[in-house]
Each structure stands twice: as structure tokens, then as C-alpha cells.
N, C-alpha and C positions, 0 to 999 in steps of 0.2 A: 271413949275407950278406957278400959281399966288399967290400973297400975301393973297388974300381972301381965296383961297382953303388951304393954309397952316394955316392960322388962324382959320379956320373951323376945320380942323382935329385936331390942338392943343386943341381947346376947347373941342371937342367929346373926345379926349383921356384922358383929365383931369376928364371929368365926368365918363368915364369907369373905370379909377383908383380908384376914390372915390367909385364907385359901387362895385368894387372887394374888397376893404377894408372893406366896411360896410357889405358885405356878408360873409367876413371871420369872422368878429367880431360877428355877429348873430350866425354863425356856432359853433365858440368858446364858446359862452355864452349857446348855446344849449347843447353842449357836457358837459360842466362844470356843468350844472343844472341836467343832467341825471346821470353823474358820477363824483360827487364832490370830490375835494381833501380833505385829512384828515391827520393830523399830529398825530402820535402816537409813543410810545416806544414800542419796540418789547417785547413782553411778557416774553421771556425766554432770559438770557444773551448769548453772542455769544463767543465760545471758541476761544481763540487766537492760531492761526497757526504760527509755527516759520518756516520760509523758508531761503534758503540761508546761513545757518551756516557753517562755516569752520569745517571740519570733525576733524581737529586738535585742535579746540577750544570748551570750554564748558561754558555755562552760570553759574556762581557761585554765583549770588545774587538773590534774590527774586523779582519776578515781577508779575503783575497782569495776572492772566490766563484766565479771562473773561471780556468782555466790555459790557455796556449797549448802544444800539444804537436806536436813534430816527430818523424816516424817514417821509417824507410827500410825500404822493401818492394817486391816485384815489382809490375809494373804490373797485374797480374791481380788482386792483393790490393787495390791501391788502388781498382780499380773497385769491389770489394766493400765497402770502407770508405766510398766515396762513397755507395753505395746504402743503406748501414746505419750512420749516424753513431752510433747507440746502442752500436755494438761496442766504442766506446772509452770507458773510464770514468775519472775522477778521483776518488780516495778519500782522505779524511781520517781516518784511524783513531785515535779518542781511548780506545780500550780500556785499562782499568787506570789511567787518569790521574785524579789527585786535584785538589783545588782548588789554584789558583797558577797561575804562568806557564810555559808549555811551548812548546818548538820542535818541531814535528812535521812530518816528510816527507810529502809528497803522493805517493801510490802510483797509477800508471797501469796499468790492466789492458787489454789488447786481445785480443778474442777470435779474431781471424783469425790464421792463421800461413802462411808465415815473416814476422815482423815484428821489427825492431830499434828500440828507443825510443832517440832521438837525444838529445832534450832536452825538459825540462819547465819552463816559466816562469809563476810561480815554482816552485821545486822544493820548498821548505818554508815553513811559515809559523809565525809566533809568535803564540800566543793566551793568553788569560787565563781560567781557570774559576773560577766562584765559585758558592757555594751558592744554591739557589733559596729566595727568601723571599717571604712573604705578609704583606699588612697591610690592616686594615680602616680606611677613611678616611671621614669625613663629608662630605656634599656641601653646598656653599655655593651660594646663589643671587645672582647679580650682575645688578641691574637698571639699566639706563640709560634716559635719556629720559623724557618725559611723553606721556600719552595726548593725543588731540585736545582742542582747547578744549571745554569743557563735559563732559568724561568724566573718570572717576575710576577707579583701579584697586583691587582688594580684595586680600584676603590670598592670597598664592601657596600652593600645596601640591606637594610633591615626592614622588615614588615611584619608586625607594627613597630613603630618607635616607642611605644608606651604600653604598660600593661597595668591592670587594676588588681590591687592587692586587698584581701578582705579576711577579717578575723577578729580576735579580741583586741580592744583598743590599746591596750598597754603593749602588745606585741606588735601590731601594726606600726606604732610609733618608733620602735627600734630600727625599722627598714629605712636605709639610706639610699640603696640603689638596687636595681635589678641588673644581673649580668647574664650574658651569654659567652662561651668561650669555644674557639676553634684552634686547631693545631695544623700548620702549614708544611710540617717537616717532610721533605721529599716529594712533595705533590707535583703533579705534572698536568693535572686537570683542574678545571674550573669547580668551584663548590657551589652547590645549589640544594641546601636541605634545611629541614626544621631542626631546631635545636632547643633543648629544654632551657626554661629560665630559673636562674638561682637568685634568691633574695639574700642580700648581705646586710649587716649592720655596720657601724661606724669602724669597727675593728676588722672589717672583711670576713667576719664569720658568717656561715650560712644560717639564716633564720628559718625554722620548720615551725609547722602548725599552723600555716596560713594557706588560704586559697589564692591562685594566681589565674587570671584571665586576660588572655589566653595562656596557656601553659607553655607553648612552644613559639618561637620567633623564627620566621623563614630568613635564611641568609643566602645571599648571592655575592660570590666573588670571583672575579675573572682571574686566571692564571694563564700567562702566554710565554712563549719561548722567545728569547732575546736573539736579535740578528747574530749570525755566524755561529750559532750552535744548533745542533740538530741530533735527535735520538735515532740510533740505528740498531736494528736486530743482529746478532751475532751468529754467524754460521761457521760451523766447524768443517773444515777440509781434510780428509783422510788419505793416507797412502798405504799401500801394501795389503796383505791379506793376512787374517789371524791364523794360527796353527792348525793343521789338519785335525779334524775331530772337534773342533771348536767353532763357536759362532759369536758374531757380535750382537749383544742383546739391545743396548741403547747407548746413546751419547747424550750427556747433559752438559750445559755450559752455565756458568755463574760469573756475572750477571748475564742474563739472556739480552738485556738492552744496555748499550753504552751510549753515554753522550760525547759527540765529538765536537771540535771547535777549529775555525779558521779565521784569519782576520779578514778574508774575502768571502763574504756571505754567498756569493754566486758559486764558489767552489763547493761549498757544503751543500747547497740546493741541487747541484748536479749529480751529486753521489746517488747510487742505487739505494733501495731501501734496506740493503744489509751490508754488513762489513765482514769479511773473512779472516779466519785465523790462519797462522802459519800451518803447514801440513802436520797432522797428527799421525805418526808411525805406528802402524798395526801390524807390521811383518812379523809373523810368527808368534804373535802374542798369545798367551795360554792363561792370562789371569787379568783381573781388573787393572785399569790403568787411571792414575790420578795425576794430573799434571797441569802446569801453567804454560800458556802459549801468548806470544805477541799477536798482535793484529796487523793485518796487511793494509796499510792505510796509504793513499796518495801523498805526495809532497805537499807540504803546507798545511796538512791536517792532523790534529793531534787528538788524543783521548783525554778528556777531562776526569781526573783522578786516577785511580789505578791504572797501569799501562797494560796489564796483562789480564786475561781471564781464566778461570778455573775450568778445566775439562775433566769430565768423569766419564770413562768408557767402560760399559760392563761387558765382560767376556765369559761366556759359560760353555762347559763341554755340551755336545749334541747329544741329546738323549735318543737311545735307539732300544731295540728289544731282540732277543735271540731265542730261538726253539732248539733246546737240546733232546734229540730223539733217543728213546731206548736206554734211558738211564737205569742201570741195575739197582734194584730195591734191596737193600741190605737189611738183616734181621739184626736187633739188639734186644737185650734182656730175655733170651729164650730160657724158659724154665728147665731145670735139670731133668734128664730122662725123657725128653720131648724132642721131636723133629717138627720142623716147619716147611709148609709148602706155600709159596707165594704165587698167586695169579692175578694178573699177569706179572711175571717177574721182572718186567722193566716198566718204566712210565717216560712220557714226554714231559719236559720242564721248560716253560716259557719264563725268561728273566728279562729285566730292563735295567737300564742304567746308562751312565755316560759311555759313549762310543768308545773313547779310549781305553775305558777299563774293560769293556766287553773284548776288545781285541786281544787283551793279555789273559783272558779267562782260560784255564786248562783243567783236566780232568781231576787233578789233585785239589782244585779249588771248590768242588761240588760233591755232596755225599747225599744220597737219598735212603732214609731209613723207616723202619716200622718198628714200634717198641711193643715187645710182647710180655713185659713185665707183668706178673699177677694173672696171667690168662691160663685157662684150663683146656683140656683136650676138647676139641670140636672146631668148628668154622667161625671165623670172626671177620667183620668188616671193619677194616682201619684205614686210617688216614695218614699217608706218607708224610714224613717231615724233611724238608730239604734244607741243609746248611750250606752256606756260601761263605767262604773265608775272605772274600774281597768286599771292602765297605763300600756302600752306596750302590751296590748291585742288589736288586730285590726280586724276589719270586713273585711273578704276576699269577701264573695258573699251573696246575699239576693235572696231567691228562693220562689215565682217568683220575678222578678226585680220591677214590677209595681203591684198595686191593683187597682181595679175599686171601686170608691166611688160614690154613688148615693145620691144627695141632695134633699130632698123634704120638702114641708111645714109640720110644726109639726101639729097634729090634735089637735082641741080644746075639752077638755073633756066635756061630757054631764052631767050637774049638776043633771038631773033627774035621773041616773043611780046610784044603790048603789056602794060605794067604793069596789074595788077589794083588797082582804086581800094579803098582801105582805108576801110571804114564807121566813121562816128564813134560810139563806144560811148555808151550812155545812162548817165549816172550814177547810181549806186545810193545812197540815202539811208543814212547810219549811224545806227544806234540801238542801244537795249539789246537784250539777248537776246529780251525778251518781244516785240519787233516786228521781229526780223530778216527780210528778204526773201531770195530765192533769190540765191545767188552768180551773178555775171554770167557766169561760165564754166561753170555747171552746167547740165547738160541737164534737171534734175528742177524740178518746179514749186516756188512758194515754200512755205516751211514755218516752223512755230514749235517751239522746243524743248519737249520733254516734261518736266515736273518730276515727280520720284518722290514718294511719300508721306513725309511728315516725321513722325518719331515722336520728340517731345521726350524 
């Protein structure tokens, strides 16, 4: 092959190579523009996984359990990482490490590609490996407090009597005893339950970071009542009736059970299961009662501790309801130059409240109105408003719930016509609800309110 031919091939090859490089650069630029790289920190920290740890060793020092990871990757890769956080792992490899102190790098693995790991915080940890040690420790029972008066505790039993402690050797060696604790204050019944075990050092401080097997110990302890003592329920005796219109809601006694004592145990055993109080006087009571009463005990029997009991008696007004028929609907806020016609002109109002208050209700205590402020000529459907001046009496229902109000221009009087004489109204006597007459402006006949059935 001639030199000219070789020179031509070399020139063309160089041109072809530059063309390939230029095309590759254009392709990379196009891909980067369509899917640009972004540098971000993963929104959630990554849990550190420990692998390769010798089964005979244990980590006895604190070390970070999570790391923050920053990556650089295309947007499309970030979308996959966001949908699958488990694709990023942080590994602490302890393979081949013996007991002692070690500085270990945290390895981050990302299953998606392409990805560049920018930073890991922290990047490495220092930890201490120790041999695993076990030890058997006897269980001690710590008892605090005393049973209720008249009761005594027996001998406790524990199951098991020993527990096995496991963990770092240096920590296991600090354990001097295993303890469970119970409190007998005020107890009247036997104990039979499982109680967690605490590991203590020589200073009586709790040692943590060790495993205990079993973690709980069953404790059984009998508690019995001594001779001559007995627990009795308290029964409140009452006399008299509460005031009219009121009812007794509840009676409470504190304490509900008392302990009595006699030097003759047979006298105590012959008592019924309850002890009564002296009578609680409810005659004409209209409010709650809080008082202390003595107990009615036979000769030779006394109460242990406080000699009286607290009595709380709840007394409340009887709730009732009342129907007020044909209450006149009054107009307020009538625009100037207009007249109003209300249909129907009266409504029935059902109210409820304490019976003593309903018995005092009069016409002056109730007002039914419709507000016409801002309304124009025409027909309107409005909801009446009921005002009651007595507290604790509430409106239950208005019948009907709406009234029709027709607004029309007021007629101008003709000055040529003689004035119409105004009749003198007949006064209506005011009385309680049980004797109400018809309202002077009402077209309906006189009526009496209807009282609902009262259920105490």
C-alpha cells in the first residue's frame, strides 16, 4: 500500500474519531439536560446494620445507630430512591474483629445506578467489643409498708429463686444481687403476681444494658385478718323527705368499708355484713348535704381508726316541661312606613327546667318576637325568638317553628274623615301560669298551659 493511501486513511480516521467524540459529547449533553443530576441529603436517616460480629463478643460502648447520607444522582434515580428507601443501606462490618477498641468505617450501599455518594455523617465510629459473660444471681425480696389494720402477712414464696444475667463481661461483674420489690400498704388480700427483676450493683444502683432470664419472678404472699377484727360495709340510714319539687339523686359514704374490733372474736363474727350509720336527716332539704355521722355499733365493738364516716347526699330539682299555648308574637325592628301582619299571630312554646322554677313562671318572664330589621315589602318566612328571663329554664320547641310575616306600605290617613274613637281596653289580671287568661290581642279563647308528665 502506498504512502499516499496510508496518509489518506490516517487523515480520515482522525476525522472519524473526532466525529465520534463530538457525537458522544452531544448525546451526553442531551441526556444531562433531559435528566439533570441533583445533590440531596436523604430525607430520613439510614439505620446502621451490624454484620460480621463474633457471637462470643458484644458491643459494650455506645455508637451511632443512624447516619445521614448525601448523594448525587439524576432526577429519575431520585424518584426511584424516594419510592424505595430500603435501596440505601448503612453497614457496620465487624468481621474479624477481636475484643478491644476499634475504629470502623460505615459502608453505604446504594442499589440504584448511577449514584455518587457525596457524604456520610458520621463516616466512622469507635466502639468497644467485649466477651459475652453469664452469671447466676440469687433473687432477693424487698417488702415495704404494712397491711391494713387488723391484717398480717405470711411467709413469701418466690419462683424461681435465681436468675441468669448475660451481657458484656465488665458490666456483668458489677452486678451484686437481683431484687424484686412489693408494697403491702393497706392490703387486705393475698399477693400472687409476677414482678420484674432489677439488677443492682454494690451501691444499690440499678444496672442496665444486661439481659435477665427470666425477666419476672412469681411472688405469692398470704395476707390474713387477725382474730377480733372484721371488715364491714357501711350502710347509710335516712329519715325524712326532701323538699317538694326536689329529689335525692345519690348518697355516697367514705370510706365504704370500715374495720371493727372486739376483744371477743365471737361478737365480731356474729355481726351482719354491714354496719349502719346514725340517721341522716333529709327533711325539707333542697341542696346537697355533706356531713360526718357516727356508726351504730353494738356494745363492746369499736371502729379501728376514724370513728365517723363522711356522707355526701346529692339533691337536685325535679326537671319538668311546660307547654305555653297561644303566646302572642311581637314585632320588633319594623321599617318605617310599613305595616306588618303575622300569621299565625300566636305560637305554642314548650319550655323545660327545674319544677320549682316553672311554678314561678309568669307572663312577664316570656317574650316571643320576630325581627323585621332590613326587610322589604313582601311576604317573609321568619323564625320566632323566645326570651325567658328566668335562668335555667330553656326553650325546647316552638310550634309552629316559622311564621309568615307580610310587610305592606302604611296607609296615609284621610284628613277629611272624622277620627275614629279609640275604645278603652279592659285590663287583664296578671297571675301565675296556672291561671293565665287569653292575651288581650289574641283572637283565640282563654287557655291554660299544659304540663308534661314529670319523671323524677
